PDBQT receptor file of N, H, CA, C and O in Angstrom, charges set to zero:
ATOM      1  N   UNK A   1     -14.869  11.155   8.133  1.00  0.00    +0.000 N 
ATOM      2  CA  UNK A   1     -14.772  12.445   7.491  1.00  0.00    +0.000 C 
ATOM      3  C   UNK A   1     -14.294  12.321   6.049  1.00  0.00    +0.000 C 
ATOM      4  O   UNK A   1     -13.956  13.318   5.410  1.00  0.00    +0.000 OA
ATOM      5  N   UNK A   2     -14.268  11.079   5.538  1.00  0.00    +0.000 N 
ATOM      6  H   UNK A   2     -14.542  10.270   6.057  1.00  0.00    +0.000 HD
ATOM      7  CA  UNK A   2     -13.867  10.876   4.155  1.00  0.00    +0.000 C 
ATOM      8  C   UNK A   2     -12.373  10.936   3.914  1.00  0.00    +0.000 C 
ATOM      9  O   UNK A   2     -11.933  11.095   2.776  1.00  0.00    +0.000 OA
ATOM     10  N   UNK A   3     -11.590  10.811   4.974  1.00  0.00    +0.000 N 
ATOM     11  H   UNK A   3     -11.947  10.682   5.898  1.00  0.00    +0.000 HD
ATOM     12  CA  UNK A   3     -10.132  10.835   4.825  1.00  0.00    +0.000 C 
ATOM     13  C   UNK A   3      -9.634   9.411   4.628  1.00  0.00    +0.000 C 
ATOM     14  O   UNK A   3      -9.857   8.559   5.489  1.00  0.00    +0.000 OA
ATOM     15  N   UNK A   4      -8.967   9.134   3.513  1.00  0.00    +0.000 N 
ATOM     16  H   UNK A   4      -8.786   9.826   2.814  1.00  0.00    +0.000 HD
ATOM     17  CA  UNK A   4      -8.483   7.774   3.270  1.00  0.00    +0.000 C 
ATOM     18  C   UNK A   4      -7.393   7.385   4.268  1.00  0.00    +0.000 C 
ATOM     19  O   UNK A   4      -6.586   8.214   4.688  1.00  0.00    +0.000 OA
ATOM     20  N   UNK A   5      -7.391   6.116   4.632  1.00  0.00    +0.000 N 
ATOM     21  H   UNK A   5      -8.046   5.442   4.290  1.00  0.00    +0.000 HD
ATOM     22  CA  UNK A   5      -6.385   5.566   5.541  1.00  0.00    +0.000 C 
ATOM     23  C   UNK A   5      -5.654   4.456   4.809  1.00  0.00    +0.000 C 
ATOM     24  O   UNK A   5      -6.275   3.610   4.166  1.00  0.00    +0.000 OA
ATOM     25  N   UNK A   6      -4.330   4.461   4.908  1.00  0.00    +0.000 N 
ATOM     26  H   UNK A   6      -3.825   5.148   5.431  1.00  0.00    +0.000 HD
ATOM     27  CA  UNK A   6      -3.509   3.452   4.251  1.00  0.00    +0.000 C 
ATOM     28  C   UNK A   6      -2.715   2.708   5.311  1.00  0.00    +0.000 C 
ATOM     29  O   UNK A   6      -2.034   3.326   6.130  1.00  0.00    +0.000 OA
ATOM     30  N   UNK A   7      -2.799   1.376   5.300  1.00  0.00    +0.000 N 
ATOM     31  H   UNK A   7      -3.352   0.874   4.635  1.00  0.00    +0.000 HD
ATOM     32  CA  UNK A   7      -1.972   0.561   6.183  1.00  0.00    +0.000 C 
ATOM     33  C   UNK A   7      -0.582   0.458   5.570  1.00  0.00    +0.000 C 
ATOM     34  O   UNK A   7      -0.429   0.019   4.430  1.00  0.00    +0.000 OA
ATOM     35  N   UNK A   8       0.424   0.863   6.331  1.00  0.00    +0.000 N 
ATOM     36  H   UNK A   8       0.299   1.219   7.257  1.00  0.00    +0.000 HD
ATOM     37  CA  UNK A   8       1.813   0.771   5.885  1.00  0.00    +0.000 C 
ATOM     38  C   UNK A   8       2.581   0.003   6.946  1.00  0.00    +0.000 C 
ATOM     39  O   UNK A   8       2.453   0.286   8.137  1.00  0.00    +0.000 OA
ATOM     40  N   UNK A   9       3.379  -0.969   6.518  1.00  0.00    +0.000 N 
ATOM     41  H   UNK A   9       3.483  -1.199   5.550  1.00  0.00    +0.000 HD
ATOM     42  CA  UNK A   9       4.150  -1.769   7.462  1.00  0.00    +0.000 C 
ATOM     43  C   UNK A   9       5.640  -1.552   7.243  1.00  0.00    +0.000 C 
ATOM     44  O   UNK A   9       6.073  -1.171   6.156  1.00  0.00    +0.000 OA
ATOM     45  N   UNK A  10       6.417  -1.801   8.293  1.00  0.00    +0.000 N 
ATOM     46  H   UNK A  10       6.065  -2.111   9.176  1.00  0.00    +0.000 HD
ATOM     47  CA  UNK A  10       7.874  -1.647   8.213  1.00  0.00    +0.000 C 
ATOM     48  C   UNK A  10       8.572  -2.920   7.760  1.00  0.00    +0.000 C 
ATOM     49  O   UNK A  10       9.704  -2.874   7.280  1.00  0.00    +0.000 OA
ATOM     50  N   UNK A  11       7.906  -4.041   7.911  1.00  0.00    +0.000 N 
ATOM     51  H   UNK A  11       6.986  -4.078   8.301  1.00  0.00    +0.000 HD
ATOM     52  CA  UNK A  11       8.494  -5.322   7.520  1.00  0.00    +0.000 C 
ATOM     53  C   UNK A  11       7.509  -6.081   6.643  1.00  0.00    +0.000 C 
ATOM     54  O   UNK A  11       6.305  -5.826   6.674  1.00  0.00    +0.000 OA
ATOM     55  N   UNK A  12       8.030  -7.007   5.873  1.00  0.00    +0.000 N 
ATOM     56  H   UNK A  12       9.008  -7.214   5.848  1.00  0.00    +0.000 HD
ATOM     57  CA  UNK A  12       7.183  -7.806   4.983  1.00  0.00    +0.000 C 
ATOM     58  C   UNK A  12       6.237  -8.646   5.835  1.00  0.00    +0.000 C 
ATOM     59  O   UNK A  12       6.693  -9.444   6.655  1.00  0.00    +0.000 OA
ATOM     60  N   UNK A  13       4.930  -8.481   5.655  1.00  0.00    +0.000 N 
ATOM     61  H   UNK A  13       4.560  -7.833   4.989  1.00  0.00    +0.000 HD
ATOM     62  CA  UNK A  13       3.977  -9.256   6.440  1.00  0.00    +0.000 C 
ATOM     63  C   UNK A  13       3.936 -10.721   5.999  1.00  0.00    +0.000 C 
ATOM     64  O   UNK A  13       4.291 -11.042   4.865  1.00  0.00    +0.000 OA
ATOM     65  N   UNK A  14       3.507 -11.600   6.892  1.00  0.00    +0.000 N 
ATOM     66  H   UNK A  14       3.219 -11.339   7.813  1.00  0.00    +0.000 HD
ATOM     67  CA  UNK A  14       3.366 -13.013   6.527  1.00  0.00    +0.000 C 
ATOM     68  C   UNK A  14       2.419 -13.167   5.337  1.00  0.00    +0.000 C 
ATOM     69  O   UNK A  14       1.426 -12.449   5.224  1.00  0.00    +0.000 OA
ATOM     70  N   UNK A  15       2.735 -14.097   4.468  1.00  0.00    +0.000 N 
ATOM     71  H   UNK A  15       3.542 -14.681   4.560  1.00  0.00    +0.000 HD
ATOM     72  CA  UNK A  15       1.868 -14.384   3.335  1.00  0.00    +0.000 C 
ATOM     73  C   UNK A  15       2.206 -13.603   2.077  1.00  0.00    +0.000 C 
ATOM     74  O   UNK A  15       1.650 -13.883   1.015  1.00  0.00    +0.000 OA
ATOM     75  N   UNK A  16       3.106 -12.629   2.171  1.00  0.00    +0.000 N 
ATOM     76  H   UNK A  16       3.557 -12.401   3.034  1.00  0.00    +0.000 HD
ATOM     77  CA  UNK A  16       3.522 -11.878   0.987  1.00  0.00    +0.000 C 
ATOM     78  C   UNK A  16       4.696 -12.618   0.356  1.00  0.00    +0.000 C 
ATOM     79  O   UNK A  16       5.636 -13.013   1.046  1.00  0.00    +0.000 OA
ATOM     80  N   UNK A  17       4.634 -12.802  -0.959  1.00  0.00    +0.000 N 
ATOM     81  H   UNK A  17       3.870 -12.482  -1.520  1.00  0.00    +0.000 HD
ATOM     82  CA  UNK A  17       5.595 -13.679  -1.636  1.00  0.00    +0.000 C 
ATOM     83  C   UNK A  17       6.987 -13.077  -1.811  1.00  0.00    +0.000 C 
ATOM     84  O   UNK A  17       7.968 -13.817  -1.887  1.00  0.00    +0.000 OA
ATOM     85  N   UNK A  18       7.091 -11.742  -1.876  1.00  0.00    +0.000 N 
ATOM     86  H   UNK A  18       6.293 -11.142  -1.814  1.00  0.00    +0.000 HD
ATOM     87  CA  UNK A  18       8.410 -11.154  -2.098  1.00  0.00    +0.000 C 
ATOM     88  C   UNK A  18       8.449  -9.713  -1.592  1.00  0.00    +0.000 C 
ATOM     89  O   UNK A  18       7.419  -9.072  -1.386  1.00  0.00    +0.000 OA
ATOM     90  N   UNK A  19       9.663  -9.236  -1.402  1.00  0.00    +0.000 N 
ATOM     91  H   UNK A  19      10.500  -9.756  -1.570  1.00  0.00    +0.000 HD
ATOM     92  CA  UNK A  19       9.876  -7.848  -1.003  1.00  0.00    +0.000 C 
ATOM     93  C   UNK A  19       9.279  -6.899  -2.037  1.00  0.00    +0.000 C 
ATOM     94  O   UNK A  19       8.630  -5.914  -1.687  1.00  0.00    +0.000 OA
ATOM     95  N   UNK A  20       9.503  -7.202  -3.302  1.00  0.00    +0.000 N 
ATOM     96  H   UNK A  20      10.030  -8.003  -3.587  1.00  0.00    +0.000 HD
ATOM     97  CA  UNK A  20       9.016  -6.338  -4.376  1.00  0.00    +0.000 C 
ATOM     98  C   UNK A  20       7.493  -6.254  -4.387  1.00  0.00    +0.000 C 
ATOM     99  O   UNK A  20       6.928  -5.172  -4.547  1.00  0.00    +0.000 OA
ATOM    100  N   UNK A  21       6.833  -7.395  -4.217  1.00  0.00    +0.000 N 
ATOM    101  H   UNK A  21       7.292  -8.274  -4.087  1.00  0.00    +0.000 HD
ATOM    102  CA  UNK A  21       5.368  -7.422  -4.171  1.00  0.00    +0.000 C 
ATOM    103  C   UNK A  21       4.856  -6.555  -3.032  1.00  0.00    +0.000 C 
ATOM    104  O   UNK A  21       3.906  -5.790  -3.201  1.00  0.00    +0.000 OA
ATOM    105  N   UNK A  22       5.487  -6.678  -1.879  1.00  0.00    +0.000 N 
ATOM    106  H   UNK A  22       6.258  -7.299  -1.742  1.00  0.00    +0.000 HD
ATOM    107  CA  UNK A  22       5.094  -5.908  -0.697  1.00  0.00    +0.000 C 
ATOM    108  C   UNK A  22       5.220  -4.407  -0.961  1.00  0.00    +0.000 C 
ATOM    109  O   UNK A  22       4.304  -3.646  -0.651  1.00  0.00    +0.000 OA
ATOM    110  N   UNK A  23       6.346  -3.981  -1.529  1.00  0.00    +0.000 N 
ATOM    111  H   UNK A  23       7.090  -4.600  -1.781  1.00  0.00    +0.000 HD
ATOM    112  CA  UNK A  23       6.566  -2.563  -1.793  1.00  0.00    +0.000 C 
ATOM    113  C   UNK A  23       5.584  -2.023  -2.837  1.00  0.00    +0.000 C 
ATOM    114  O   UNK A  23       5.036  -0.934  -2.669  1.00  0.00    +0.000 OA
ATOM    115  N   UNK A  24       5.364  -2.776  -3.902  1.00  0.00    +0.000 N 
ATOM    116  H   UNK A  24       5.809  -3.661  -4.039  1.00  0.00    +0.000 HD
ATOM    117  CA  UNK A  24       4.427  -2.342  -4.946  1.00  0.00    +0.000 C 
ATOM    118  C   UNK A  24       3.011  -2.258  -4.383  1.00  0.00    +0.000 C 
ATOM    119  O   UNK A  24       2.278  -1.320  -4.698  1.00  0.00    +0.000 OA
ATOM    120  N   UNK A  25       2.621  -3.217  -3.562  1.00  0.00    +0.000 N 
ATOM    121  H   UNK A  25       3.216  -3.978  -3.307  1.00  0.00    +0.000 HD
ATOM    122  CA  UNK A  25       1.292  -3.177  -2.946  1.00  0.00    +0.000 C 
ATOM    123  C   UNK A  25       1.126  -1.930  -2.081  1.00  0.00    +0.000 C 
ATOM    124  O   UNK A  25       0.076  -1.288  -2.115  1.00  0.00    +0.000 OA
ATOM    125  N   UNK A  26       2.153  -1.582  -1.307  1.00  0.00    +0.000 N 
ATOM    126  H   UNK A  26       3.006  -2.103  -1.279  1.00  0.00    +0.000 HD
ATOM    127  CA  UNK A  26       2.075  -0.378  -0.473  1.00  0.00    +0.000 C 
ATOM    128  C   UNK A  26       2.000   0.884  -1.337  1.00  0.00    +0.000 C 
ATOM    129  O   UNK A  26       1.232   1.798  -1.038  1.00  0.00    +0.000 OA
ATOM    130  N   UNK A  27       2.787   0.930  -2.391  1.00  0.00    +0.000 N 
ATOM    131  H   UNK A  27       3.411   0.188  -2.634  1.00  0.00    +0.000 HD
ATOM    132  CA  UNK A  27       2.765   2.076  -3.293  1.00  0.00    +0.000 C 
ATOM    133  C   UNK A  27       1.408   2.224  -3.971  1.00  0.00    +0.000 C 
ATOM    134  O   UNK A  27       0.886   3.334  -4.077  1.00  0.00    +0.000 OA
ATOM    135  N   UNK A  28       0.840   1.127  -4.424  1.00  0.00    +0.000 N 
ATOM    136  H   UNK A  28       1.265   0.225  -4.337  1.00  0.00    +0.000 HD
ATOM    137  CA  UNK A  28      -0.479   1.172  -5.064  1.00  0.00    +0.000 C 
ATOM    138  C   UNK A  28      -1.555   1.634  -4.092  1.00  0.00    +0.000 C 
ATOM    139  O   UNK A  28      -2.439   2.401  -4.474  1.00  0.00    +0.000 OA
ATOM    140  N   UNK A  29      -1.498   1.183  -2.848  1.00  0.00    +0.000 N 
ATOM    141  H   UNK A  29      -0.781   0.559  -2.538  1.00  0.00    +0.000 HD
ATOM    142  CA  UNK A  29      -2.482   1.603  -1.846  1.00  0.00    +0.000 C 
ATOM    143  C   UNK A  29      -2.370   3.102  -1.583  1.00  0.00    +0.000 C 
ATOM    144  O   UNK A  29      -3.385   3.788  -1.460  1.00  0.00    +0.000 OA
ATOM    145  N   UNK A  30      -1.155   3.608  -1.496  1.00  0.00    +0.000 N 
ATOM    146  H   UNK A  30      -0.331   3.051  -1.595  1.00  0.00    +0.000 HD
ATOM    147  CA  UNK A  30      -0.953   5.037  -1.277  1.00  0.00    +0.000 C 
ATOM    148  C   UNK A  30      -1.443   5.849  -2.476  1.00  0.00    +0.000 C 
ATOM    149  O   UNK A  30      -2.110   6.870  -2.306  1.00  0.00    +0.000 OA
ATOM    150  N   UNK A  31      -1.117   5.401  -3.674  1.00  0.00    +0.000 N 
ATOM    151  H   UNK A  31      -0.575   4.572  -3.812  1.00  0.00    +0.000 HD
ATOM    152  CA  UNK A  31      -1.564   6.100  -4.881  1.00  0.00    +0.000 C 
ATOM    153  C   UNK A  31      -3.087   6.138  -4.956  1.00  0.00    +0.000 C 
ATOM    154  O   UNK A  31      -3.671   7.160  -5.318  1.00  0.00    +0.000 OA
ATOM    155  N   UNK A  32      -3.724   5.027  -4.615  1.00  0.00    +0.000 N 
ATOM    156  H   UNK A  32      -3.250   4.197  -4.322  1.00  0.00    +0.000 HD
ATOM    157  CA  UNK A  32      -5.191   4.981  -4.630  1.00  0.00    +0.000 C 
ATOM    158  C   UNK A  32      -5.776   5.961  -3.614  1.00  0.00    +0.000 C 
ATOM    159  O   UNK A  32      -6.743   6.661  -3.915  1.00  0.00    +0.000 OA
ATOM    160  N   UNK A  33      -5.198   6.013  -2.415  1.00  0.00    +0.000 N 
ATOM    161  H   UNK A  33      -4.412   5.444  -2.171  1.00  0.00    +0.000 HD
ATOM    162  CA  UNK A  33      -5.692   6.926  -1.383  1.00  0.00    +0.000 C 
ATOM    163  C   UNK A  33      -5.534   8.389  -1.803  1.00  0.00    +0.000 C 
ATOM    164  O   UNK A  33      -6.357   9.234  -1.451  1.00  0.00    +0.000 OA
ATOM    165  N   UNK A  34      -4.480   8.676  -2.550  1.00  0.00    +0.000 N 
ATOM    166  H   UNK A  34      -3.812   7.989  -2.835  1.00  0.00    +0.000 HD
ATOM    167  CA  UNK A  34      -4.242  10.044  -3.008  1.00  0.00    +0.000 C 
ATOM    168  C   UNK A  34      -5.013  10.389  -4.280  1.00  0.00    +0.000 C 
ATOM    169  O   UNK A  34      -5.019  11.540  -4.716  1.00  0.00    +0.000 OA
ATOM    170  N   UNK A  35      -5.659   9.391  -4.870  1.00  0.00    +0.000 N 
ATOM    171  H   UNK A  35      -5.654   8.456  -4.515  1.00  0.00    +0.000 HD
ATOM    172  CA  UNK A  35      -6.436   9.631  -6.077  1.00  0.00    +0.000 C 
ATOM    173  C   UNK A  35      -5.591   9.737  -7.331  1.00  0.00    +0.000 C 
ATOM    174  O   UNK A  35      -6.027  10.314  -8.326  1.00  0.00    +0.000 OA
ATOM    175  N   UNK A  36      -4.383   9.183  -7.294  1.00  0.00    +0.000 N 
ATOM    176  H   UNK A  36      -4.029   8.713  -6.485  1.00  0.00    +0.000 HD
ATOM    177  CA  UNK A  36      -3.501   9.220  -8.460  1.00  0.00    +0.000 C 
ATOM    178  C   UNK A  36      -4.082   8.323  -9.547  1.00  0.00    +0.000 C 
ATOM    179  O   UNK A  36      -4.415   7.164  -9.298  1.00  0.00    +0.000 OA
ATOM    180  N   UNK A  37      -4.200   8.865 -10.742  1.00  0.00    +0.000 N 
ATOM    181  H   UNK A  37      -3.930   9.807 -10.945  1.00  0.00    +0.000 HD
ATOM    182  CA  UNK A  37      -4.708   8.090 -11.864  1.00  0.00    +0.000 C 
ATOM    183  C   UNK A  37      -6.219   8.043 -11.963  1.00  0.00    +0.000 C 
ATOM    184  O   UNK A  37      -6.767   7.375 -12.840  1.00  0.00    +0.000 OA
ATOM    185  N   UNK A  38      -6.894   8.747 -11.071  1.00  0.00    +0.000 N 
ATOM    186  H   UNK A  38      -6.449   9.289 -10.359  1.00  0.00    +0.000 HD
ATOM    187  CA  UNK A  38      -8.365   8.723 -11.146  1.00  0.00    +0.000 C 
ATOM    188  C   UNK A  38      -8.900   9.956 -11.831  1.00  0.00    +0.000 C 
ATOM    189  O   UNK A  38     -10.113  10.102 -11.980  1.00  0.00    +0.000 OA
TER     190      UNK A  38
């Protein structure tokens, strides 16, 4: 139905280099799904 889906995790997933990277990646995914900056 064209509804964006964002994967959000409660803990840092394997392969992510830092807490900060993980949080920024989640924030960017949410912003993209909401159309922020487009």
